[in-house]
C-alpha positions as CSV (number, residue, x, y, z in Angstrom):
1,X,-105.9,158.4,82.9
2,X,-106.8,160.4,86.0
3,X,-110.3,160.7,87.4
4,X,-110.2,164.4,86.4
5,X,-109.4,163.5,82.8
6,X,-112.1,160.9,82.8
7,X,-114.7,163.4,84.1
8,X,-113.6,165.9,81.5
9,X,-114.0,163.4,78.7
10,X,-117.4,162.3,80.1
11,X,-118.8,165.7,79.6
12,X,-117.5,165.9,76.0
13,X,-120.3,165.3,73.6
14,X,-118.9,164.0,70.3
15,X,-121.9,162.5,68.6
16,X,-123.2,165.7,66.9
17,X,-119.8,166.2,65.4
18,X,-119.6,162.6,64.3
19,X,-123.0,163.0,62.7
20,X,-121.7,166.0,60.7
21,X,-118.7,163.9,59.7
22,X,-120.9,161.3,58.1
23,X,-121.0,163.7,55.1
24,X,-117.6,162.3,54.3
25,X,-118.8,158.7,54.0
26,X,-118.2,157.7,50.4
27,X,-115.3,160.1,49.9
28,X,-112.6,157.6,48.9
29,X,-109.1,158.0,50.1
30,X,-106.0,157.2,48.1
31,X,-105.1,154.5,50.7
32,X,-108.5,153.0,50.7
33,X,-111.4,153.4,53.1
34,X,-113.3,156.6,53.3
35,X,-112.8,160.1,54.8
36,X,-115.2,159.5,57.6
37,X,-113.1,156.7,59.0
38,X,-110.0,158.9,58.6
39,X,-111.6,161.6,60.9
40,X,-112.2,158.9,63.6
41,X,-108.7,157.6,63.1
42,X,-107.3,161.1,63.6
43,X,-109.3,161.5,66.8
44,X,-108.1,158.0,68.0
45,X,-104.5,159.1,67.4
46,X,-105.0,162.2,69.6
47,X,-106.5,160.1,72.4
48,X,-103.7,157.6,72.0
49,X,-101.2,160.4,72.7
50,X,-103.2,161.6,75.7
51,X,-104.9,164.6,74.2
52,X,-108.3,165.1,75.7
53,X,-109.1,168.7,75.0
54,X,-112.7,168.8,73.9
55,X,-112.2,171.4,71.2
56,X,-109.3,169.5,69.7
57,X,-111.1,166.2,69.7
58,X,-114.3,167.7,68.2
59,X,-112.2,169.4,65.5
60,X,-110.4,166.2,64.7
61,X,-113.8,164.6,63.9
62,X,-114.7,167.3,61.4
63,X,-111.3,168.6,60.2
64,X,-111.8,167.7,56.5
65,X,-115.4,168.8,56.1
66,X,-114.8,172.3,54.8
67,X,-112.1,171.0,52.4
68,X,-113.8,167.9,51.1
69,X,-117.5,168.7,51.1
70,X,-118.0,171.6,48.7
71,X,-121.5,172.4,49.8
72,X,-120.9,172.0,53.5
73,X,-123.0,174.4,55.5
74,X,-120.7,175.7,58.2
75,X,-123.7,177.0,60.2
76,X,-124.4,173.4,61.1
77,X,-121.1,173.2,62.7
78,X,-121.4,176.5,64.4
79,X,-124.7,175.6,66.0
80,X,-123.8,172.4,67.8
81,X,-122.7,173.6,71.2
82,X,-120.9,176.4,73.1
83,X,-117.5,175.2,71.8
84,X,-118.6,175.1,68.2
85,X,-117.0,178.5,67.3
86,X,-113.7,177.4,68.7
87,X,-114.0,174.0,66.9
88,X,-114.8,175.9,63.7
89,X,-111.8,178.2,64.1
90,X,-109.5,175.2,64.7
91,X,-110.9,173.5,61.6
92,X,-110.3,176.6,59.5
93,X,-106.6,176.7,60.7
94,X,-106.0,173.2,59.3
95,X,-108.1,173.7,56.1
96,X,-106.2,174.3,52.9
97,X,-107.2,177.6,51.3
98,X,-108.3,177.8,47.7
99,X,-105.2,178.3,45.5
100,X,-102.8,177.5,48.4
101,X,-100.1,175.0,47.5
102,X,-99.4,172.1,49.9
103,X,-96.0,173.7,50.9
104,X,-97.7,177.0,51.5
105,X,-100.5,175.3,53.5
106,X,-98.1,173.3,55.7
107,X,-95.8,176.4,56.1
108,X,-98.8,178.5,57.2
109,X,-99.6,175.9,59.9
110,X,-96.0,175.8,61.1
111,X,-95.5,179.5,61.1
112,X,-99.0,180.8,62.2
113,X,-100.9,177.8,63.5
114,X,-101.9,177.5,67.1
115,X,-100.5,174.7,69.2
116,X,-103.8,172.8,68.8
117,X,-103.7,173.2,65.0
118,X,-100.2,171.8,64.9
119,X,-101.1,168.9,67.1
120,X,-104.1,168.2,64.9
121,X,-102.1,168.4,61.7
122,X,-99.5,165.9,63.1
123,X,-102.3,163.5,64.2
124,X,-103.9,163.9,60.7
125,X,-100.6,163.1,59.0
126,X,-100.0,160.0,61.2
127,X,-103.4,158.7,60.1
128,X,-102.5,159.5,56.5
129,X,-99.1,157.8,56.7
130,X,-100.7,154.7,58.1
131,X,-103.2,154.7,55.2
132,X,-100.2,155.1,52.8
133,X,-99.3,151.5,53.7
134,X,-102.1,150.5,51.4
135,X,-101.1,152.7,48.5
136,X,-99.3,151.2,45.5
137,X,-98.6,154.4,43.5
138,X,-94.8,154.7,44.3
139,X,-94.6,158.2,42.9
140,X,-97.3,159.4,45.3
141,X,-95.7,157.5,48.2
142,X,-92.3,159.1,47.5
143,X,-93.7,162.6,47.2
144,X,-95.9,162.2,50.3
145,X,-93.0,160.9,52.5
146,X,-90.7,163.7,51.3
147,X,-93.4,166.2,52.1
148,X,-93.8,164.7,55.6
149,X,-90.1,164.9,56.3
150,X,-89.7,168.5,55.0
151,X,-92.9,170.1,56.3
152,X,-94.5,167.9,59.0
153,X,-91.5,166.7,60.9
154,X,-90.6,170.3,62.0
155,X,-94.2,170.8,63.3
156,X,-94.1,167.4,65.2
157,X,-90.6,168.3,66.6
158,X,-92.2,171.5,68.1
159,X,-95.3,170.0,69.6
160,X,-94.8,166.3,70.4
161,X,-91.6,164.2,70.2
162,X,-93.5,160.9,70.6
163,X,-95.7,161.7,67.6
164,X,-92.6,162.7,65.7
165,X,-91.0,159.3,66.5
166,X,-94.1,157.6,65.1
167,X,-94.0,159.7,62.0
168,X,-90.3,158.9,61.5
169,X,-91.1,155.2,61.9
170,X,-93.9,155.4,59.3
171,X,-91.7,157.3,56.9
172,X,-88.9,154.8,57.3
173,X,-91.4,152.0,56.6
174,X,-92.5,153.7,53.4
175,X,-89.0,154.4,52.3
176,X,-88.0,150.8,52.9
177,X,-90.9,149.8,50.8
178,X,-89.9,152.1,48.0
179,X,-86.3,150.8,48.1
180,X,-87.5,147.2,47.8
181,X,-89.7,148.1,44.8
182,X,-86.7,149.7,43.0
183,X,-84.6,146.6,43.5
C-alpha cells in the first residue's frame, strides 16, 4: 500500500456506518453467523483486493440495511457525512427492489450498475459463497452456485479477473461437495 493510499484510508471514517450496520446483528444467515458480520466480511474482501474508495467501503458496511431491516430510517444513513448521499445511492444500486426476481436484480446490476455497484456485488457474492461452505441444504447450494455462474461470473469478468478467479474456485469447491454428496 502506498503512502497516498494509507493517507486516503486514514481520513475515511467508517465507525458511524458500522454503528448503523449493527441493526443487522441477530439477522441470521443461511450459512450461519449474522448479517452484521457479512457486511464486515464484504468490506474486508474489498480491501483484500485493493479497493480503498471511501464510498465503496462505506457502502459495503451497510449494503444490506435497506433490504434486510424493514423499518430502517434511510435519513440516518444520509446524515452521516458529506459522502452519505453517494453511499446511499450505491446501496440502492445493490438493493433488490420489491417484486424483483433474483435474475432481474442481478441482470439490472450487470446492465445498468455503476462499476462500484458491480465490484460491491462481486465482493458480496464472494462473502456469500464462503458462507455457503457451512450450508447443508444441497438444493440451495446447487441453486446458488448455478446463479453465481450464470449471473455473477459475467459481472466479475467485467470488473475484476482476480475476484472472478476466487469466485470460480469457490463454485468449484461447492460443486465438488455436491458431487461427493450424490455419490
